[in-house]
C-alpha positions as CSV (number, residue, x, y, z in Angstrom):
1,X,-18.1,6.1,9.4
2,X,-19.0,8.6,6.7
3,X,-17.4,6.4,4.0
4,X,-19.4,3.3,5.2
5,X,-22.7,5.3,5.1
6,X,-21.8,6.6,1.6
7,X,-21.2,3.1,0.4
8,X,-24.5,1.9,1.9
9,X,-26.4,4.7,0.2
10,X,-24.7,4.0,-3.1
11,X,-25.6,0.3,-2.9
12,X,-29.3,1.1,-2.1
13,X,-29.5,3.6,-5.0
14,X,-27.7,1.1,-7.3
15,X,-30.1,-1.7,-6.4
16,X,-33.0,0.4,-7.6
17,X,-31.2,1.4,-10.8
18,X,-30.0,-2.1,-11.7
19,X,-33.0,-4.1,-10.3
20,X,-34.7,-4.5,-13.7
21,X,-32.3,-5.1,-16.5
22,X,-28.8,-4.4,-15.0
23,X,-26.4,-6.0,-12.6
24,X,-24.8,-4.6,-9.4
25,X,-22.7,-7.2,-7.7
26,X,-20.2,-7.2,-4.8
27,X,-18.0,-10.2,-4.2
28,X,-15.3,-11.2,-1.8
29,X,-12.9,-14.0,-2.2
30,X,-9.4,-15.6,-2.2
31,X,-6.7,-15.2,-4.8
32,X,-3.3,-16.7,-5.2
33,X,-0.7,-15.8,-7.8
34,X,2.7,-14.7,-8.7
35,X,4.3,-11.4,-9.8
36,X,7.6,-11.2,-11.7
37,X,9.8,-8.3,-12.7
38,X,11.9,-9.2,-15.7
39,X,14.3,-7.6,-18.2
40,X,16.0,-9.2,-21.2
41,X,14.6,-12.6,-20.3
42,X,16.1,-12.5,-16.8
43,X,13.8,-12.5,-13.7
44,X,14.8,-9.7,-11.4
45,X,12.1,-10.2,-8.8
46,X,9.6,-12.9,-8.0
47,X,6.7,-12.7,-5.5
48,X,4.4,-15.5,-4.2
49,X,1.2,-14.0,-3.0
50,X,-1.9,-15.4,-1.2
51,X,-4.5,-13.0,-0.2
52,X,-8.1,-11.6,-0.4
53,X,-9.9,-9.7,-3.2
54,X,-12.9,-7.5,-3.3
55,X,-14.7,-6.8,-6.6
56,X,-17.5,-4.4,-7.5
57,X,-19.2,-4.9,-10.9
58,X,-22.0,-2.7,-12.4
59,X,-23.7,-3.4,-15.7
60,X,-26.8,-1.8,-17.2
61,X,-26.6,-4.3,-20.1
62,X,-23.9,-6.6,-21.5
63,X,-21.3,-3.8,-21.0
64,X,-20.5,-2.0,-17.7
65,X,-17.8,-1.1,-15.2
66,X,-15.7,-3.1,-12.7
67,X,-13.4,-2.2,-9.9
68,X,-11.3,-4.5,-7.8
69,X,-8.9,-4.2,-4.9
70,X,-6.7,-7.0,-3.4
71,X,-4.7,-7.0,-0.2
72,X,-2.1,-9.7,-0.6
73,X,0.4,-11.1,1.8
74,X,3.5,-12.5,0.0
75,X,4.9,-15.6,1.6
76,X,8.3,-14.6,0.1
77,X,9.8,-11.9,-2.2
78,X,13.0,-12.7,-4.0
79,X,14.9,-9.8,-5.6
80,X,18.3,-10.8,-6.9
81,X,20.2,-12.4,-4.1
82,X,17.9,-10.8,-1.5
83,X,14.9,-12.7,0.0
84,X,12.4,-10.7,2.0
85,X,10.7,-12.6,4.8
86,X,8.5,-11.6,7.8
87,X,11.3,-12.4,10.2
88,X,13.3,-9.4,8.8
89,X,10.4,-6.9,8.3
90,X,7.4,-5.6,10.2
91,X,5.2,-6.0,7.1
92,X,5.3,-7.1,3.5
93,X,2.2,-6.3,1.4
94,X,1.4,-6.5,-2.3
95,X,-1.7,-4.3,-3.0
96,X,-3.4,-4.9,-6.3
97,X,-6.1,-2.5,-7.7
98,X,-7.8,-2.3,-11.1
99,X,-10.7,-0.7,-12.8
100,X,-12.2,-0.6,-16.3
101,X,-14.8,-2.1,-18.6
102,X,-16.7,-5.3,-17.8
103,X,-18.5,-7.5,-20.4
104,X,-21.2,-10.0,-19.2
105,X,-22.2,-12.8,-21.6
106,X,-25.0,-14.9,-20.2
107,X,-24.9,-18.6,-21.3
108,X,-28.1,-19.7,-19.6
109,X,-30.0,-19.0,-16.3
110,X,-27.2,-20.4,-14.2
111,X,-24.0,-19.6,-16.0
112,X,-22.4,-16.4,-17.4
113,X,-19.1,-15.6,-18.9
114,X,-17.3,-12.4,-17.8
115,X,-14.5,-10.4,-19.4
116,X,-12.8,-7.5,-17.6
117,X,-10.2,-5.2,-19.1
118,X,-8.7,-1.9,-17.9
119,X,-5.9,-0.3,-15.9
120,X,-4.0,-1.9,-13.1
121,X,-2.1,-0.4,-10.1
122,X,0.2,-2.7,-8.1
123,X,2.1,-1.7,-5.0
124,X,4.8,-3.7,-3.3
125,X,5.4,-2.1,0.1
126,X,7.4,-3.3,3.1
127,X,9.0,-1.8,6.1
128,X,11.1,-2.6,9.1
129,X,12.1,-1.0,12.4
130,X,14.5,-1.2,15.2
131,X,15.5,0.7,18.3
132,X,18.5,2.9,18.5
133,X,20.1,5.9,20.3
134,X,19.9,9.6,19.2
135,X,22.8,11.5,20.7
136,X,21.6,15.2,20.9
137,X,24.2,16.3,23.4
138,X,26.7,19.1,22.9
139,X,29.8,20.5,24.6
140,X,31.7,23.7,23.9
141,X,35.1,24.6,25.2
142,X,36.0,28.3,25.6
143,X,39.5,29.6,26.5
144,X,39.3,32.5,29.0
145,X,42.6,33.9,30.0
146,X,44.2,30.5,29.6
147,X,41.6,28.8,31.6
148,X,39.2,26.5,29.7
149,X,35.5,26.9,30.4
150,X,33.1,24.2,29.4
151,X,29.4,24.5,28.4
152,X,27.3,21.5,27.7
153,X,23.7,20.6,27.2
154,X,21.2,18.6,25.2
155,X,20.2,15.1,25.9
156,X,21.0,11.5,24.9
157,X,17.7,9.9,23.7
158,X,17.6,6.1,24.0
159,X,15.1,3.6,22.5
160,X,14.3,5.8,19.5
161,X,12.3,3.9,16.8
162,X,14.2,3.9,13.5
163,X,11.9,3.1,10.5
164,X,12.7,2.0,7.0
165,X,9.8,2.0,4.4
166,X,9.8,1.0,0.8
167,X,7.1,1.4,-1.9
168,X,7.2,0.1,-5.5
169,X,4.1,1.4,-7.3
170,X,3.5,0.1,-10.8
171,X,1.0,1.1,-13.5
172,X,-0.2,-1.1,-16.3
173,X,-3.0,-2.9,-18.0
174,X,-5.1,-5.9,-16.8
175,X,-7.4,-8.6,-18.3
176,X,-9.6,-10.9,-16.4
177,X,-11.8,-13.8,-17.5
178,X,-14.3,-15.5,-15.2
179,X,-17.2,-17.9,-15.1
180,X,-20.1,-17.0,-12.8
181,X,-22.5,-19.6,-11.4
182,X,-25.8,-18.3,-10.0
183,X,-26.9,-20.2,-6.9
184,X,-30.0,-18.0,-6.7
185,X,-31.0,-14.7,-8.3
186,X,-28.9,-12.9,-5.8
187,X,-26.1,-15.3,-4.7
188,X,-23.3,-16.4,-7.0
189,X,-19.9,-18.0,-7.3
190,X,-17.2,-16.6,-9.5
191,X,-14.1,-18.4,-10.7
192,X,-11.6,-16.1,-12.5
193,X,-8.1,-15.7,-13.7
194,X,-6.6,-12.2,-14.1
195,X,-3.3,-11.2,-15.6
196,X,-1.7,-7.7,-15.6
197,X,1.3,-6.2,-17.3
198,X,2.9,-3.2,-15.7
199,X,5.2,-0.9,-17.6
200,X,5.7,2.2,-15.4
201,X,7.1,2.3,-11.9
202,X,7.6,4.8,-9.1
203,X,10.0,3.6,-6.4
204,X,10.2,5.5,-3.1
205,X,12.4,4.9,0.0
206,X,12.5,6.6,3.4
207,X,14.6,6.0,6.4
208,X,13.5,8.1,9.5
209,X,13.6,8.3,13.2
210,X,10.2,8.2,14.8
211,X,9.8,10.2,18.0
212,X,6.0,9.8,18.6
213,X,6.5,7.4,21.5
214,X,8.8,9.8,23.4
215,X,7.6,12.2,26.1
216,X,7.3,15.9,25.6
217,X,10.6,16.8,27.1
218,X,12.5,14.4,25.0
219,X,10.8,15.7,21.8
220,X,11.5,19.3,22.8
221,X,15.2,18.4,23.2
222,X,15.3,16.9,19.7
223,X,13.6,19.9,18.2
224,X,16.0,22.2,19.9
225,X,19.1,20.3,18.8
226,X,18.5,18.7,15.5
227,X,17.6,20.7,12.3
228,X,15.2,19.3,9.8
229,X,12.7,17.7,12.2
230,X,9.1,17.7,10.9
231,X,6.6,19.1,13.4
232,X,2.9,19.7,13.8
233,X,3.5,23.3,12.9
234,X,5.2,24.7,9.8
235,X,7.8,26.8,11.6
236,X,9.5,26.7,15.0
237,X,10.6,30.0,16.6
238,X,13.2,30.2,19.4
239,X,11.6,29.5,22.7
240,X,8.6,27.9,21.1
241,X,9.7,24.3,21.9
242,X,6.3,23.1,23.0
243,X,5.7,21.9,19.4
244,X,5.9,18.1,19.3
245,X,8.3,16.5,16.8
246,X,7.0,13.5,14.9
247,X,9.9,12.2,12.8
248,X,13.3,13.1,11.4
249,X,13.9,11.9,7.8
250,X,17.5,10.8,7.6
251,X,17.4,9.5,4.0
252,X,14.9,9.4,1.2
253,X,14.8,8.6,-2.5
254,X,12.2,8.7,-5.3
255,X,12.7,7.3,-8.8
256,X,10.3,7.0,-11.8
257,X,11.2,4.7,-14.6
258,X,9.9,2.1,-17.2
259,X,10.0,-1.5,-16.3
260,X,8.3,-4.9,-16.9
261,X,6.2,-6.7,-14.4
262,X,3.8,-9.6,-15.1
263,X,1.2,-10.7,-12.5
264,X,-1.1,-13.7,-12.7
265,X,-3.9,-14.0,-10.2
266,X,-6.5,-16.9,-10.2
267,X,-9.3,-16.3,-7.8
268,X,-12.5,-17.8,-6.3
269,X,-15.2,-15.4,-5.0
270,X,-18.6,-15.5,-3.4
271,X,-20.8,-12.6,-4.5
272,X,-24.2,-11.0,-3.9
273,X,-26.3,-9.3,-6.6
274,X,-28.4,-6.3,-5.5
């Protein structure tokens, strides 16, 4: 709620600042494009991506600032021999963000030519989950005068949610050219075509067991029997098992490297000038 109020105040203040000679515009629209990761002329990954885009543009003259964010829903992701589809994962998203300088070139009262250039941030993220069993039982055998004594405890936890999440965050540069048609002084239509080239990448992977849906007793059993469980408190002392476990990270990986990704995104947006 605070973020919404802050945005409303920002828009109101901006409308006063830009009312005379500048331009403060917000637009929302549709974009459809492709993203490709390639190396030595070979395509390593290809994404087809329809989705929505939101753009903020501020100009006090012919030069100003732009920021854009797109939430894209790839219909398919092909990486080598692997094809990612919604039938195999809970979600597949391609998030596109950019910011930088904007150049506004009026042609007449109705049309204007726009050029945007700056930094781009693209993130391919997907994740899947399934139910499995966590066996936190234990059994100890002690020989006492030739007679075995058995001690056992713990609990077999069923229906545990196992989660796999993957993020591929890319950093690069972007250019966008667009034509703006002004319906009125405030309402306008914008047709654009953006292209970004990413050259740095951070890949992260995590496989974890999620215990948030379990009851308190089941969580306490896991805390007592499995080391490495993340909890709501930093430390767990013996006998203090009221702390609720959230997840157990079974495998994780993080890699930073250079790579090549090209994304092309034509768009059509409806905007409002304040």
